[in-house]
C-alpha positions in Angstrom: 13.4 -5.8 13.2 11.2 -6.6 10.3 12.3 -5.8 6.7 9.0 -4.1 6.0 7.5 -1.4 8.3 4.0 -1.9 6.7 1.4 -1.4 9.3 3.9 -0.5 12.1 3.9 3.3 11.7 1.2 4.8 13.8 0.3 8.5 14.4 1.2 9.7 17.9 -2.0 10.6 19.8 -0.4 14.0 20.7 0.5 14.8 17.1 0.1 18.5 16.2 1.1 20.7 13.4 1.1 24.4 12.5 2.1 26.5 9.5 4.5 29.3 10.1 5.7 31.9 7.6 9.4 32.7 7.4 11.6 35.3 5.8 10.8 38.4 3.8 8.9 36.2 1.3 6.7 34.8 4.1 7.4 31.2 2.8 5.2 28.6 4.5 6.9 26.0 6.7 4.8 23.1 8.1 6.0 22.3 11.6 5.0 18.9 12.9 5.5 17.7 16.5 5.0 14.2 17.9 4.4 12.7 14.4 4.9 9.0 15.1 4.1 6.9 18.1 7.3 4.9 17.9 10.0 6.8 15.9 12.6 4.3 17.2 11.4 1.9 14.6 12.7 4.2 11.9 16.1 4.5 13.7 16.4 0.7 14.1 15.3 0.2 10.4 18.0 2.7 9.3 20.7 1.1 11.4 19.9 -2.5 10.4 18.4 -2.4 6.9 19.8 0.7 5.1 22.8 1.0 2.9 24.1 4.6 3.2 26.0 6.1 0.3 27.3 9.5 -0.8 25.1 11.9 -2.7 27.5 14.0 -4.6 25.0 15.1 -7.3 23.0 16.9 -4.6 25.9 18.6 -2.8 24.7 17.0 0.5 27.7 17.0 2.9 27.4 13.4 3.9 25.7 10.1 3.2 22.1 9.1 2.9 19.7 6.2 2.3 16.1 6.1 1.1 13.4 6.1 3.6 11.1 3.0 3.4 8.1 3.7 1.2 5.7 3.1 4.1 7.1 6.3 5.7 6.1 8.4 2.7 2.7 6.7 2.7 2.3 7.6 6.4 3.2 11.2 5.7 0.7 11.5 2.9 -2.0 9.6 4.9 -1.6 11.5 8.2 -0.5 14.9 7.0 -1.8 15.1 3.4 -4.5 17.7 4.1 -2.2 19.8 6.3 0.4 19.8 3.5 -2.2 20.8 1.0 -3.5 23.6 3.2 0.0 24.9 4.2 1.2 25.1 0.6 -2.0 26.3 -1.0 -2.6 23.1 -3.1 -6.4 23.3 -2.8 -7.9 19.9 -3.6 -4.7 18.6 -5.1 -2.8 16.0 -3.0 0.9 15.3 -2.8 1.6 12.5 -5.4 5.3 11.8 -4.7 8.1 13.0 -2.5 11.8 12.6 -1.9 12.6 11.2 1.6 16.0 10.0 2.9 17.8 9.2 6.2 20.7 11.7 6.1 24.0 11.9 8.1 26.3 14.9 7.8 29.8 13.4 7.6 31.9 16.1 6.0 
């Protein structure tokens, strides 16, 4: 497994997304199906390259490790316009995000 996933994350040909509204507030949720062609790469990367640790400051009930930066790039590249539309950002684009592999352990 390579240390760097650059160039290896590809959009699945059947990728689709929709925005649904939930709750009394009708908050938008972007639902994405079939995002990546080979999501196993991320699983193998997490298993072989990541150091998981506790995240006590966030009250997350388990351990987590940062996603590789190329994953966040892929999300912005493949879904940027869908994210902007779903959350009413207009012409603004997502500039940064928080993305982790997470395991509930407690």
